[in-house]
DSSP file (Angstrom, degrees, kcal/mol; ACC not computed):
  #  RESIDUE AA STRUCTURE BP1 BP2  ACC     N-H-->O    O-->H-N    N-H-->O    O-->H-N    TCO  KAPPA ALPHA  PHI   PSI    X-CA   Y-CA   Z-CA
    1    1 A M              0   0    0      0, 0.0     2,-0.2     0, 0.0     0, 0.0   0.000 360.0 360.0 360.0 131.5   27.4   -5.7  -15.0
    2    2 A S        -     0   0    0      1,-0.1     2,-0.2     0, 0.0     0, 0.0  -0.491 360.0-114.3 -83.5 150.5   24.8   -6.9  -12.5
    3    3 A K        -     0   0    0     -2,-0.2     2,-0.7     1,-0.0    -1,-0.1  -0.583  23.3-124.7 -81.2 143.9   23.4  -10.4  -12.5
    4    4 A L        -     0   0    0     -2,-0.2     2,-0.8     1,-0.0    -1,-0.0  -0.818  21.7-144.7 -89.1 115.4   19.7  -10.8  -13.3
    5    5 A K        +     0   0    0     -2,-0.7    27,-0.1     1,-0.2    -1,-0.0  -0.723  29.5 165.3 -86.7 108.5   18.1  -12.7  -10.4
    6    6 A I        +     0   0    0     -2,-0.8     2,-0.5    29,-0.0    -1,-0.2   0.830  55.8  74.8 -92.4 -37.6   15.4  -14.9  -11.9
    7    7 A I        -     0   0    0     28,-0.1    26,-0.1    29,-0.0    25,-0.1  -0.668  66.3-175.1 -81.8 124.8   14.8  -17.3   -9.0
    8    8 A I        -     0   0    0     -2,-0.5     2,-0.0    24,-0.3    -2,-0.0  -0.875  24.5-110.1-120.8 152.7   12.8  -15.6   -6.3
    9    9 A P     >  -     0   0    0      0, 0.0     4,-2.1     0, 0.0     3,-0.3  -0.302  36.7-103.2 -75.2 166.1   11.7  -16.7   -2.8
   10   10 A C  H  > S+     0   0    0      1,-0.2     4,-2.9     2,-0.2     5,-0.2   0.869 118.4  56.0 -59.5 -40.6    8.1  -17.5   -1.9
   11   11 A D  H  > S+     0   0    0      1,-0.2     4,-1.9     2,-0.2    -1,-0.2   0.894 110.4  45.4 -63.1 -37.4    7.5  -14.2   -0.1
   12   12 A E  H  > S+     0   0    0     -3,-0.3     4,-2.5     2,-0.2    -1,-0.2   0.881 111.8  52.6 -70.5 -37.5    8.6  -12.2   -3.1
   13   13 A A  H  X S+     0   0    0     -4,-2.1     4,-2.4     2,-0.2    -2,-0.2   0.916 110.1  48.0 -63.2 -43.2    6.5  -14.4   -5.4
   14   14 A N  H  X S+     0   0    0     -4,-2.9     4,-2.2     2,-0.2    -1,-0.2   0.893 111.3  50.5 -65.5 -39.1    3.4  -13.8   -3.2
   15   15 A H  H  X S+     0   0    0     -4,-1.9     4,-2.4    -5,-0.2    -2,-0.2   0.915 111.5  48.0 -63.5 -42.7    4.0  -10.1   -3.1
   16   16 A T  H  X S+     0   0    0     -4,-2.5     4,-2.8     2,-0.2    -2,-0.2   0.882 108.7  54.6 -65.0 -38.3    4.3  -10.1   -6.9
   17   17 A C  H  X S+     0   0    0     -4,-2.4     4,-1.9     2,-0.2    -2,-0.2   0.926 109.4  47.5 -60.0 -44.6    1.2  -12.1   -7.2
   18   18 A D  H  X S+     0   0    0     -4,-2.2     4,-1.1     2,-0.2    -2,-0.2   0.917 112.9  48.3 -62.3 -43.9   -0.6   -9.5   -5.1
   19   19 A K  H  <>S+     0   0    0     -4,-2.4     5,-3.1     1,-0.2     6,-0.5   0.900 109.9  52.5 -63.0 -40.3    0.8   -6.7   -7.3
   20   20 A S  H ><5S+     0   0    0     -4,-2.8     3,-1.6     1,-0.2    -1,-0.2   0.864 101.1  61.3 -63.8 -36.3   -0.2   -8.6  -10.4
   21   21 A Q  H 3<5S+     0   0    0     -4,-1.9    -1,-0.2     1,-0.3    -2,-0.2   0.847 111.0  39.6 -58.2 -35.2   -3.8   -8.9   -9.1
   22   22 A Y  T 3<5S-     0   0    0     -4,-1.1    -1,-0.3    -3,-0.5    -2,-0.2   0.179 118.2-111.0-102.3  16.1   -4.0   -5.1   -9.1
   23   23 A K  T < 5S+     0   0    0     -3,-1.6    -3,-0.2    -5,-0.1    -2,-0.1   0.843  87.0 116.7  60.0  38.0   -2.1   -4.7  -12.4
   24   24 A E      < +     0   0    0     -5,-3.1     2,-0.2    -8,-0.1    -4,-0.2   0.427  42.2 103.9-111.1  -3.7    0.9   -3.1  -10.6
   25   25 A A        -     0   0    0     -6,-0.5     2,-0.1    -9,-0.1    -9,-0.0  -0.584  66.9-128.5 -84.6 141.7    3.5   -5.8  -11.5
   26   26 A S     >  -     0   0    0     -2,-0.2     4,-2.2     1,-0.1     5,-0.2  -0.311  27.7-104.4 -78.9 169.4    6.1   -5.2  -14.2
   27   27 A I  H  > S+     0   0    0      1,-0.2     4,-2.3     2,-0.2     5,-0.2   0.920 122.6  51.3 -60.3 -44.9    6.7   -7.6  -17.0
   28   28 A L  H  > S+     0   0    0      1,-0.2     4,-2.5     2,-0.2    -1,-0.2   0.902 109.1  50.5 -61.5 -41.9   10.0   -8.8  -15.4
   29   29 A E  H  > S+     0   0    0      1,-0.2     4,-2.4     2,-0.2    -1,-0.2   0.905 110.3  49.9 -62.6 -41.0    8.2   -9.4  -12.1
   30   30 A K  H  X S+     0   0    0     -4,-2.2     4,-2.5     2,-0.2    -2,-0.2   0.887 110.0  50.5 -64.9 -39.0    5.5  -11.4  -13.9
   31   31 A I  H  X S+     0   0    0     -4,-2.3     4,-2.3     2,-0.2    -2,-0.2   0.936 111.3  48.0 -63.3 -46.6    8.2  -13.5  -15.7
   32   32 A K  H  X S+     0   0    0     -4,-2.5     4,-2.4     1,-0.2   -24,-0.3   0.903 111.5  51.3 -60.4 -41.3    9.9  -14.2  -12.4
   33   33 A L  H  X S+     0   0    0     -4,-2.4     4,-2.6     1,-0.2    -2,-0.2   0.931 109.3  49.4 -61.9 -46.0    6.6  -15.1  -10.8
   34   34 A N  H  X S+     0   0    0     -4,-2.5     4,-0.9     1,-0.2    -1,-0.2   0.875 110.7  49.9 -64.2 -37.1    5.8  -17.6  -13.6
   35   35 A I  H >X S+     0   0    0     -4,-2.3     4,-0.7     1,-0.2     3,-0.6   0.926 111.7  49.2 -64.0 -43.7    9.2  -19.2  -13.3
   36   36 A H  H >X S+     0   0    0     -4,-2.4     4,-1.2     1,-0.2     3,-0.9   0.895 106.3  56.5 -61.6 -40.4    8.7  -19.5   -9.6
   37   37 A L  H 3< S+     0   0    0     -4,-2.6    -1,-0.2     1,-0.2    -2,-0.2   0.730  94.0  69.4 -66.7 -21.6    5.2  -21.0  -10.1
   38   38 A I  H << S+     0   0    0     -4,-0.9    -1,-0.2    -3,-0.6    -2,-0.2   0.892 116.0  21.5 -61.7 -39.2    6.7  -23.8  -12.3
   39   39 A Y  H << S+     0   0    0     -3,-0.9     2,-0.7    -4,-0.7    -2,-0.2   0.467 109.3  78.5-112.0  -2.5    8.4  -25.4   -9.3
   40   40 A C     X  -     0   0    0     -4,-1.2     4,-1.6     1,-0.2     5,-0.1  -0.886  46.2-178.1-117.5 106.1    6.5  -24.1   -6.2
   41   41 A R  H  > S+     0   0    0     -2,-0.7     4,-2.2     1,-0.2     5,-0.2   0.885  83.7  56.1 -66.4 -40.4    3.2  -25.8   -5.5
   42   42 A A  H  > S+     0   0    0      1,-0.2     4,-2.2     2,-0.2    -1,-0.2   0.908 109.5  45.5 -61.0 -42.9    2.4  -23.6   -2.5
   43   43 A C  H  > S+     0   0    0      2,-0.2     4,-2.6     1,-0.2    -1,-0.2   0.821 108.8  56.1 -72.8 -30.2    2.7  -20.4   -4.5
   44   44 A R  H  X S+     0   0    0     -4,-1.6     4,-2.5     2,-0.2    -1,-0.2   0.919 109.7  46.8 -63.2 -41.5    0.6  -21.9   -7.3
   45   45 A E  H  X S+     0   0    0     -4,-2.2     4,-2.6     2,-0.2    -2,-0.2   0.914 111.6  50.8 -65.4 -43.0   -2.1  -22.6   -4.8
   46   46 A Y  H  X S+     0   0    0     -4,-2.2     4,-2.3     2,-0.2    -2,-0.2   0.926 112.4  47.1 -58.7 -46.0   -1.8  -19.0   -3.4
   47   47 A T  H  X S+     0   0    0     -4,-2.6     4,-2.4     2,-0.2    -2,-0.2   0.905 111.1  51.3 -63.6 -42.8   -2.0  -17.6   -6.9
   48   48 A K  H  X S+     0   0    0     -4,-2.5     4,-2.0     1,-0.2    -2,-0.2   0.925 112.1  46.1 -61.1 -45.1   -5.1  -19.8   -7.7
   49   49 A N  H  X S+     0   0    0     -4,-2.6     4,-2.5     1,-0.2    -1,-0.2   0.869 110.2  54.4 -66.3 -36.3   -6.8  -18.6   -4.5
   50   50 A N  H  X S+     0   0    0     -4,-2.3     4,-2.5    -5,-0.2    -1,-0.2   0.910 108.2  49.1 -62.2 -42.8   -5.9  -15.0   -5.3
   51   51 A K  H  X S+     0   0    0     -4,-2.4     4,-2.3     2,-0.2    -2,-0.2   0.898 110.6  50.5 -64.5 -40.6   -7.5  -15.2   -8.7
   52   52 A K  H  X S+     0   0    0     -4,-2.0     4,-2.6     2,-0.2    -2,-0.2   0.929 111.0  49.2 -62.1 -44.7  -10.6  -16.8   -7.2
   53   53 A L  H  X S+     0   0    0     -4,-2.5     4,-2.4     1,-0.2    -2,-0.2   0.919 110.6  49.8 -61.3 -45.3  -10.8  -13.9   -4.6
   54   54 A T  H  X S+     0   0    0     -4,-2.5     4,-2.4     1,-0.2    -1,-0.2   0.915 111.9  48.5 -59.9 -44.3  -10.4  -11.3   -7.3
   55   55 A K  H  X S+     0   0    0     -4,-2.3     4,-2.5     1,-0.2    -2,-0.2   0.917 110.9  50.4 -63.9 -43.6  -13.1  -12.8   -9.4
   56   56 A K  H  X S+     0   0    0     -4,-2.6     4,-0.9     1,-0.2    -1,-0.2   0.907 111.7  47.9 -61.9 -41.7  -15.5  -13.1   -6.5
   57   57 A I  H  < S+     0   0    0     -4,-2.4     3,-0.5     1,-0.2     5,-0.2   0.920 113.2  47.3 -66.3 -43.1  -15.0   -9.4   -5.6
   58   58 A K  H  < S+     0   0    0     -4,-2.4    -2,-0.2     1,-0.2    -1,-0.2   0.876 115.6  45.7 -65.0 -36.9  -15.5   -8.3   -9.2
   59   59 A D  H  < S+     0   0    0     -4,-2.5    -1,-0.2    -5,-0.2    -2,-0.2   0.572  90.5 109.8 -83.6  -9.1  -18.6  -10.4   -9.6
   60   60 A S     <  -     0   0    0     -4,-0.9    -3,-0.0    -3,-0.5    -4,-0.0  -0.253  62.4-145.5 -68.7 154.9  -20.1   -9.3   -6.2
   61   61 A K        +     0   0    0      2,-0.1     2,-0.4     0, 0.0    -1,-0.1  -0.153  46.3 145.3-111.6  37.5  -23.1   -7.1   -6.1
   62   62 A V        -     0   0    0     -5,-0.2     2,-0.5     1,-0.0    -2,-0.0  -0.605  39.2-146.3 -78.9 130.8  -22.1   -5.3   -3.0
   63   63 A A        -     0   0    0     -2,-0.4     2,-0.2     0, 0.0    -2,-0.1  -0.847  11.4-143.4 -99.8 133.3  -23.1   -1.6   -3.0
   64   64 A C        -     0   0    0     -2,-0.5     2,-0.3     1,-0.1     0, 0.0  -0.598  22.4-104.2 -93.5 154.9  -20.7    0.8   -1.2
   65   65 A I        -     0   0    0     -2,-0.2    -1,-0.1     1,-0.1     5,-0.0  -0.576  41.7-112.7 -75.3 137.6  -21.8    3.8    0.8
   66   66 A D     >  -     0   0    0     -2,-0.3     4,-2.0     1,-0.1     5,-0.2  -0.273  27.2-107.2 -69.5 161.8  -21.3    7.1   -1.0
   67   67 A V  H  > S+     0   0    0      1,-0.2     4,-2.3     2,-0.2     5,-0.2   0.863 116.4  53.6 -60.6 -42.1  -18.7    9.5    0.2
   68   68 A D  H  > S+     0   0    0      1,-0.2     4,-2.1     2,-0.2    -1,-0.2   0.909 109.2  48.6 -63.0 -42.0  -21.1   12.1    1.6
   69   69 A T  H  > S+     0   0    0      2,-0.2     4,-2.5     1,-0.2    -1,-0.2   0.903 109.9  52.5 -64.2 -41.0  -22.9    9.4    3.7
   70   70 A K  H  X S+     0   0    0     -4,-2.0     4,-2.6     1,-0.2    -2,-0.2   0.910 108.9  50.1 -59.7 -42.5  -19.5    8.2    5.0
   71   71 A K  H  X S+     0   0    0     -4,-2.3     4,-2.4     2,-0.2    -1,-0.2   0.902 110.3  49.7 -63.9 -41.1  -18.6   11.8    6.1
   72   72 A K  H  X S+     0   0    0     -4,-2.1     4,-2.4     2,-0.2    -2,-0.2   0.917 111.9  47.9 -64.1 -43.4  -22.0   12.2    7.9
   73   73 A I  H  X S+     0   0    0     -4,-2.5     4,-2.5     2,-0.2    -2,-0.2   0.923 112.0  50.0 -62.5 -44.4  -21.5    8.9    9.7
   74   74 A K  H  X S+     0   0    0     -4,-2.6     4,-2.7     1,-0.2    -2,-0.2   0.918 111.2  48.5 -61.1 -43.9  -18.0    9.8   10.7
   75   75 A K  H  X S+     0   0    0     -4,-2.4     4,-2.5     1,-0.2    -1,-0.2   0.907 110.7  51.0 -64.7 -41.2  -19.1   13.2   12.0
   76   76 A T  H  X S+     0   0    0     -4,-2.4     4,-2.3     2,-0.2    -2,-0.2   0.913 112.4  46.6 -61.2 -43.9  -21.9   11.6   14.0
   77   77 A I  H  X S+     0   0    0     -4,-2.5     4,-2.6     2,-0.2    -2,-0.2   0.927 112.6  49.2 -64.7 -46.0  -19.5    9.1   15.6
   78   78 A E  H  X S+     0   0    0     -4,-2.7     4,-2.4     1,-0.2    -2,-0.2   0.900 111.8  49.2 -61.9 -40.9  -16.9   11.8   16.4
   79   79 A T  H  X S+     0   0    0     -4,-2.5     4,-2.3     2,-0.2    -1,-0.2   0.922 111.4  49.1 -63.5 -44.3  -19.6   14.0   17.9
   80   80 A A  H  X S+     0   0    0     -4,-2.3     4,-1.3     1,-0.2    -2,-0.2   0.898 112.2  48.5 -63.0 -40.4  -20.9   11.1   20.0
   81   81 A L  H  X S+     0   0    0     -4,-2.6     4,-0.5     1,-0.2    -1,-0.2   0.899 111.0  50.2 -66.8 -40.0  -17.3   10.3   21.2
   82   82 A D  H >< S+     0   0    0     -4,-2.4     3,-0.6     1,-0.2    -2,-0.2   0.892 111.1  49.2 -63.9 -40.0  -16.6   14.0   22.1
   83   83 A N  H 3< S+     0   0    0     -4,-2.3    -1,-0.2     1,-0.2    -2,-0.2   0.771 116.9  41.1 -71.8 -25.8  -19.9   14.2   24.1
   84   84 A N  H 3< S+     0   0    0     -4,-1.3    -1,-0.2    -5,-0.2    -2,-0.2   0.331  85.6 122.3-104.9   6.1  -19.1   11.0   26.0
   85   85 A S    <<        0   0    0     -3,-0.6    -3,-0.0    -4,-0.5    -4,-0.0  -0.390 360.0 360.0 -73.3 149.6  -15.4   11.5   26.6
   86   86 A I              0   0    0     -2,-0.1    -1,-0.1     0, 0.0    -4,-0.1   0.401 360.0 360.0 -98.9 360.0  -14.1   11.5   30.2
């Protein structure tokens, strides 16, 4: 029977925090992260900043370029590069 590793290092906690931000972390990963956050001030700060960043991005009013416009820009750049290549 394998041991369940509850204590995780900071790099794994930060990775789990990132996964959690995008709703990709499992329940077990979230539990491990929360246990880690109890005793690690640096990772608590990382998590806090991650949450702020996520909120700012969600609340932003940035408009993205549509796919067709992106394709036209890419084609224009590629054509310009082809014409100016040595």
